[in-house]
C-alpha positions in Angstrom: -33.3 4.4 -29.8 -33.8 7.7 -31.4 -31.7 10.4 -29.6 -34.4 13.0 -30.1 -37.0 11.1 -28.2 -37.0 11.3 -24.4 -36.2 8.1 -22.5 -39.1 6.1 -21.4 -39.6 6.1 -17.6 -39.6 2.3 -17.6 -35.9 2.0 -18.5 -33.7 1.1 -15.5 -31.6 3.9 -14.1 -28.0 3.9 -15.4 -29.3 3.1 -18.9 -29.0 -0.3 -20.5 -28.0 1.5 -23.8 -24.7 2.5 -22.2 -23.8 -1.2 -21.9 -25.0 -1.7 -25.4 -22.5 0.9 -26.5 -19.7 -0.9 -24.8 -21.0 -4.2 -26.3 -21.0 -2.7 -29.8 -17.5 -1.3 -29.2 -16.3 -4.7 -28.1 -18.0 -6.5 -31.1 -16.5 -4.0 -33.5 -12.9 -3.8 -32.2 -12.1 -6.9 -30.2 -10.9 -9.1 -33.1 -8.8 -6.2 -34.4 -7.3 -5.4 -31.0 -6.4 -9.1 -30.4 -4.7 -9.3 -33.8 -2.8 -6.0 -33.2 -1.6 -7.2 -29.8 -0.3 -10.4 -31.3 1.3 -8.5 -34.2 3.0 -5.9 -31.9 4.1 -8.1 -29.0 4.5 -11.5 -30.8 5.1 -14.6 -28.8 5.5 -12.7 -25.6 1.7 -12.5 -25.2 0.3 -14.9 -27.8 -1.6 -17.0 -25.3 -2.7 -14.0 -23.3 -3.9 -11.7 -26.1 -7.6 -12.5 -25.6 -7.3 -12.0 -21.8 -5.6 -8.6 -22.4 -8.5 -7.6 -24.7 -11.0 -8.6 -22.0 -9.0 -6.6 -19.4 -8.8 -3.6 -21.7 -12.6 -3.5 -22.0 -13.0 -4.1 -18.2 -10.8 -1.0 -17.7 -13.1 1.0 -20.1 -16.4 -0.2 -18.5 -16.7 2.6 -16.0 -16.4 5.2 -18.8 -19.1 6.3 -21.2 -18.3 4.8 -24.6 -20.2 7.6 -26.3 -17.6 10.1 -25.2 -14.7 8.1 -26.7 -13.6 10.0 -29.8 -10.9 7.7 -31.1 -11.8 4.2 -29.9 -9.0 2.4 -31.7 -6.3 4.6 -30.3 -7.7 4.4 -26.8 -8.1 0.6 -27.0 -4.6 0.1 -28.4 -3.0 2.4 -25.7 -4.7 0.6 -22.8 -4.0 -2.8 -24.2 -0.4 -2.0 -25.0 0.1 -0.8 -21.5 -1.4 -3.9 -20.1 0.8 -6.1 -22.4 3.9 -4.2 -21.4 3.0 -4.7 -17.7 2.5 -8.4 -18.3 5.8 -8.8 -20.1 7.6 -6.8 -17.3 6.1 -8.9 -14.6 7.1 -12.1 -16.4 10.7 -10.8 -16.7 10.9 -10.0 -13.0 9.5 -13.5 -12.1 11.9 -15.2 -14.5 14.9 -13.3 -12.9 13.5 -14.3 -9.4 13.2 -17.9 -10.4 16.6 -17.9 -12.0 18.1 -16.4 -8.8 16.4 -19.1 -6.7 18.0 -21.8 -8.9 21.4 -20.3 -8.5 21.3 -19.8 -4.7 21.4 -23.5 -3.7 24.7 -23.9 -5.7 26.4 -21.4 -3.4 28.9 -22.9 -1.0 27.0 -23.0 2.3 28.0 -24.6 5.6 25.6 -27.3 6.8 23.0 -25.9 9.2 23.3 -26.8 12.8 20.3 -27.6 15.0 20.7 -24.2 16.6 20.5 -22.5 13.2 17.3 -24.4 12.3 15.7 -23.4 15.7 16.7 -19.8 15.1 15.2 -19.8 11.5 12.0 -21.5 12.8 11.7 -18.8 15.5 12.3 -16.0 12.9 9.6 -17.5 10.7 7.1 -17.9 13.6 7.8 -14.2 14.6 6.3 -13.1 11.2 2.6 -12.1 11.6 0.3 -14.7 10.2 -0.9 -13.0 6.9 2.7 -12.5 5.8 3.9 -15.8 7.1 1.3 -17.7 5.1 2.4 -16.1 1.9 6.1 -16.7 2.8 5.5 -20.4 3.6 3.5 -21.0 0.5 6.2 -19.4 -1.7 9.4 -20.7 -0.1 8.4 -24.1 1.2 5.6 -25.2 -1.1 7.1 -23.5 -4.2 3.8 -21.9 -5.3 3.8 -19.1 -7.8 2.4 -15.6 -6.9 -0.7 -16.4 -9.0 -1.3 -19.7 -7.2 -0.8 -18.0 -3.8 -3.2 -15.2 -4.8 -5.9 -17.6 -5.9 -5.4 -19.8 -2.8 -5.5 -16.8 -0.3 -8.1 -14.7 -2.2 -5.6 -11.9 -2.8 -4.3 -9.9 -5.8 -0.9 -10.8 -7.2 0.4 -7.4 -6.1 -0.8 -8.1 -2.5 1.1 -11.4 -2.6 4.2 -9.6 -3.8 3.9 -7.0 -1.1 3.2 -9.5 1.7 6.2 -11.6 0.7 8.5 -8.6 0.7 7.1 -7.6 4.1 7.6 -11.2 5.4 11.2 -11.2 4.3 11.9 -7.9 5.9 10.2 -9.0 9.2 12.0 -12.3 9.1 15.3 -10.7 8.6 14.6 -8.3 11.4 13.6 -11.1 13.7 16.7 -13.2 12.8 19.1 -10.3 13.4 17.6 -9.8 16.9 17.1 -6.7 18.9 20.8 -5.7 18.8 20.7 -5.3 15.0 23.3 -8.0 14.2 23.1 -11.7 13.7 25.7 -12.5 16.3 28.3 -13.6 13.7 
């Protein structure tokens, strides 16, 4: 469309040409961005590079592509930040999984029937939204992503709810006096 001609009144509001600009931006830079991510972050994101490119463009969608002066720099900055976040989340999950594998090896006394009842009561004292996430994580061994998909939540919400469930469960187990009676 010639920029000197006024818009035709039959075009939808919001302008389809804005989406065309984003589409052109995607077609022009997506292969380059994917290759750059693979080169910069290597095997850490190899399988996820295309997803990161998609997420990068999703983050840019609300903005006017015509106002982007240096598209390659902006795309690389957003994609790099997303890749770093992904690698950081994986490292945290790996440490968490490693810690979960180490814990059973600790020298623990066998649980008595009373201990099991107290644990069950502590779990049941946790409000349902938090308890569901806790049970799916601890008893069914689901990952945060699996729980998020199953419950219709974001991964961050799952992480937050699990942390809240653990805090509430610990508070319920310690009782009103603030100690566990040991």
